[in-house]
ZAMARLO-226825 format. One record per residue (C-alpha): x, y, z. Coordinates in steps of 0.02 Angstrom, whole numbers. Layout:
residues N
+--------+--------+--------+
!      x !      y !      z !
+--------+--------+--------+
!      X !      Y !      Z !
...
+--------+--------+--------+
end
This chain:
residues 263
+--------+--------+--------+
!      x !      y !      z !
+--------+--------+--------+
!   -146 !     79 !  -1210 !
!   -105 !    -39 !  -1353 !
!   -274 !    -79 !  -1432 !
!   -210 !   -246 !  -1499 !
!   -229 !   -317 !  -1324 !
!   -377 !   -327 !  -1208 !
!   -340 !   -349 !  -1022 !
!   -468 !   -426 !   -907 !
!   -434 !   -362 !   -731 !
!   -505 !   -471 !   -593 !
!   -442 !   -375 !   -442 !
!   -340 !   -225 !   -388 !
!   -225 !   -347 !   -299 !
!   -180 !   -417 !   -469 !
!   -139 !   -244 !   -532 !
!    -27 !   -209 !   -383 !
!     69 !   -367 !   -421 !
!     68 !   -355 !   -609 !
!    -90 !   -456 !   -643 !
!      6 !   -616 !   -609 !
!    -78 !   -668 !   -448 !
!   -262 !   -703 !   -415 !
!   -316 !   -660 !   -239 !
!   -491 !   -588 !   -218 !
!   -641 !   -538 !   -321 !
!   -645 !   -364 !   -395 !
!   -659 !   -233 !   -257 !
!   -706 !    -50 !   -260 !
!   -582 !     83 !   -209 !
!   -554 !    116 !    -25 !
!   -623 !    263 !     69 !
!   -505 !    401 !    118 !
!   -369 !    342 !    236 !
!   -225 !    435 !    314 !
!    -52 !    379 !    256 !
!     90 !    329 !    367 !
!     -3 !    278 !    525 !
!     74 !    170 !    660 !
!     93 !    -10 !    601 !
!     87 !   -136 !    742 !
!    103 !   -323 !    719 !
!     59 !   -435 !    865 !
!     58 !   -610 !    798 !
!     68 !   -790 !    848 !
!     61 !   -862 !    674 !
!     23 !  -1041 !    630 !
!     42 !  -1108 !    454 !
!    -15 !   -970 !    338 !
!   -121 !  -1001 !    185 !
!   -177 !   -892 !     40 !
!   -286 !  -1010 !    -61 !
!   -144 !  -1069 !   -170 !
!    -58 !  -1238 !   -179 !
!    102 !  -1189 !    -91 !
!    131 !  -1236 !     91 !
!    199 !  -1088 !    186 !
!    326 !  -1091 !    327 !
!    244 !  -1098 !    501 !
!    281 !   -939 !    599 !
!    283 !   -896 !    783 !
!    303 !   -706 !    792 !
!    269 !   -615 !    956 !
!    234 !   -428 !    968 !
!    334 !   -356 !    825 !
!    305 !   -169 !    802 !
!    348 !    -72 !    645 !
!    325 !    114 !    662 !
!    276 !    244 !    535 !
!    421 !    295 !    425 !
!    536 !    150 !    468 !
!    638 !     56 !    339 !
!    651 !   -125 !    397 !
!    741 !   -273 !    322 !
!    678 !   -450 !    356 !
!    824 !   -571 !    340 !
!    854 !   -756 !    351 !
!    900 !   -911 !    249 !
!    788 !   -981 !    114 !
!    633 !  -1063 !    185 !
!    640 !   -975 !    353 !
!    472 !   -885 !    329 !
!    523 !   -713 !    265 !
!    398 !   -707 !    123 !
!    263 !   -786 !    231 !
!    287 !   -648 !    360 !
!    281 !   -514 !    225 !
!    122 !   -590 !    153 !
!     43 !   -594 !    326 !
!     87 !   -412 !    357 !
!     -3 !   -365 !    197 !
!   -151 !   -481 !    227 !
!   -113 !   -587 !     73 !
!    -90 !   -739 !    186 !
!   -205 !   -778 !    331 !
!   -153 !   -817 !    510 !
!   -216 !   -951 !    629 !
!   -205 !   -847 !    787 !
!   -147 !   -679 !    852 !
!   -177 !   -515 !    763 !
!   -104 !   -398 !    633 !
!   -148 !   -216 !    666 !
!   -126 !    -76 !    543 !
!   -191 !    101 !    571 !
!   -280 !     36 !    727 !
!   -374 !    -96 !    626 !
!   -354 !   -283 !    640 !
!   -328 !   -346 !    463 !
!   -403 !   -517 !    499 !
!   -568 !   -434 !    549 !
!   -590 !   -358 !    375 !
!   -689 !   -443 !    238 !
!   -595 !   -496 !     82 !
!   -662 !   -346 !    -15 !
!   -621 !   -222 !    123 !
!   -448 !   -295 !    146 !
!   -415 !   -285 !    -40 !
!   -477 !   -105 !    -43 !
!   -365 !    -60 !    104 !
!   -215 !   -142 !     23 !
!   -243 !    -55 !   -143 !
!   -250 !    114 !    -56 !
!   -110 !     95 !     69 !
!     17 !    -31 !      3 !
!    136 !    -44 !   -143 !
!    222 !   -207 !   -194 !
!    391 !   -239 !   -274 !
!    445 !   -416 !   -319 !
!    603 !   -503 !   -375 !
!    527 !   -550 !   -543 !
!    463 !   -372 !   -580 !
!    289 !   -434 !   -633 !
!    276 !   -313 !   -780 !
!    157 !   -349 !   -923 !
!    268 !   -378 !  -1076 !
!    139 !   -312 !  -1201 !
!    126 !   -142 !  -1117 !
!    251 !      0 !  -1125 !
!    341 !     64 !   -973 !
!    218 !    206 !   -942 !
!     68 !     92 !   -975 !
!    128 !    -30 !   -843 !
!    145 !    110 !   -716 !
!    -23 !    191 !   -753 !
!   -123 !     29 !   -753 !
!   -169 !     34 !   -566 !
!   -230 !    213 !   -588 !
!   -339 !    171 !   -737 !
!   -417 !     22 !   -648 !
!   -453 !    133 !   -498 !
!   -555 !    248 !   -609 !
!   -433 !    391 !   -638 !
!   -447 !    478 !   -806 !
!   -322 !    429 !   -941 !
!   -248 !    604 !   -946 !
!   -222 !    616 !   -760 !
!   -155 !    438 !   -749 !
!    -29 !    472 !   -886 !
!     32 !    632 !   -803 !
!     51 !    548 !   -634 !
!    138 !    396 !   -709 !
!    261 !    503 !   -804 !
!    299 !    598 !   -644 !
!    340 !    435 !   -554 !
!    447 !    375 !   -699 !
!    541 !    538 !   -688 !
!    568 !    507 !   -503 !
!    651 !    340 !   -540 !
!    751 !    409 !   -687 !
!    659 !    322 !   -829 !
!    550 !    455 !   -908 !
!    651 !    444 !  -1069 !
!    608 !    258 !  -1078 !
!    420 !    278 !  -1057 !
!    376 !    208 !  -1229 !
!    490 !     56 !  -1217 !
!    426 !   -119 !  -1183 !
!    493 !   -216 !  -1032 !
!    590 !   -332 !  -1148 !
!    691 !   -182 !  -1207 !
!    747 !   -138 !  -1030 !
!    887 !   -202 !   -920 !
!    847 !   -292 !   -757 !
!    883 !   -136 !   -656 !
!    772 !    -31 !   -767 !
!    630 !   -157 !   -752 !
!    642 !   -151 !   -563 !
!    636 !     39 !   -570 !
!    476 !     27 !   -672 !
!    404 !    -96 !   -545 !
!    451 !     25 !   -406 !
!    367 !    170 !   -499 !
!    210 !     65 !   -515 !
!    218 !     24 !   -329 !
!    221 !    208 !   -278 !
!    106 !    279 !   -412 !
!    -45 !    274 !   -294 !
!     58 !    359 !   -157 !
!     42 !    214 !    -34 !
!    107 !    238 !    142 !
!    189 !     65 !    147 !
!    304 !    -17 !     20 !
!    330 !   -205 !     34 !
!    476 !   -275 !    -67 !
!    510 !   -461 !    -81 !
!    691 !   -493 !   -135 !
!    689 !   -339 !   -248 !
!    873 !   -360 !   -295 !
!    871 !   -549 !   -312 !
!    888 !   -545 !   -502 !
!   1011 !   -400 !   -509 !
!   1199 !   -382 !   -509 !
!   1288 !   -296 !   -364 !
!   1302 !   -124 !   -443 !
!   1120 !   -121 !   -499 !
!   1065 !   -186 !   -328 !
!   1147 !    -36 !   -246 !
!   1057 !     81 !   -366 !
!    889 !      3 !   -321 !
!    921 !     13 !   -134 !
!    973 !    195 !   -148 !
!    809 !    224 !   -239 !
!    716 !    143 !    -94 !
!    810 !    254 !     27 !
!    757 !    406 !    -73 !
!    575 !    349 !    -64 !
!    595 !    315 !    122 !
!    658 !    491 !    151 !
!    490 !    555 !     90 !
!    406 !    470 !    237 !
!    357 !    299 !    168 !
!    368 !    145 !    277 !
!    471 !     14 !    184 !
!    485 !   -171 !    226 !
!    613 !   -267 !    124 !
!    637 !   -456 !    123 !
!    815 !   -508 !     81 !
!    945 !   -639 !    120 !
!   1088 !   -523 !     74 !
!   1184 !   -429 !    210 !
!   1237 !   -295 !     87 !
!   1055 !   -257 !     49 !
!    995 !   -262 !    229 !
!   1122 !   -131 !    281 !
!   1019 !      2 !    190 !
!    879 !    -22 !    316 !
!    875 !     61 !    486 !
!    823 !    -99 !    570 !
!    850 !   -284 !    536 !
!    733 !   -425 !    589 !
!    814 !   -596 !    573 !
!    709 !   -754 !    556 !
!    761 !   -934 !    581 !
!    642 !  -1081 !    561 !
!    492 !   -966 !    569 !
!    545 !   -879 !    729 !
!    618 !   -705 !    755 !
!    797 !   -738 !    807 !
!    844 !   -554 !    829 !
!    774 !   -380 !    801 !
!    907 !   -245 !    802 !
!    935 !    -66 !    748 !
!   1060 !    -49 !    606 !
!   1171 !     93 !    664 !
+--------+--------+--------+
end
């Protein structure tokens, strides 16, 4: 890693999201957990909050189940609660009532540290704005979560290069984010999201900053990851993006308007 810069890591949540978001105090790594378990959401959500200054959209979601290995798109107009729902599913936002169950555990019953540990072990995040550190090379951005988790530099580098190869960017491993196109940056962000082999990938408008052709490339990459058994939940307002999912949940004013299979 570039020795001209010193990074102070406050939490693994920050690493998962590119060190751009402060959530909890520094946790330890999670205990062993089995990937790909049944994800069940049974929520009656009030206004969610995550300790920041932004008011979230109130939600009223009743018994929504997402099974292991599904690829689900959450759709709806701006401000309908898509990101709030995604944040609640990951435990980043809290709920006023109801429950969110993952691998037979209620997320709201976990302490902040345990929830952060669980998230670091089982979830990968991809965002519209990529959240890559501009002072780090492509491979350094991908390996950062592994180094923070205590993995050796050699092993972290080998694993990161393997994931970059999976997304077609191994030849760009020494480039900085500023030297990459938008599509390439999102591929790096995706490699970072899957480097810990999480069972669940949560993507919030992953194609929002991309042109149509590049958006298709990213969604085909997600499909490829999905075929390996990962559960993928994608927030989008674009019909062309949602069609890559096997199921579409549509929100309107914080309420699930429809939940249909995409055949």
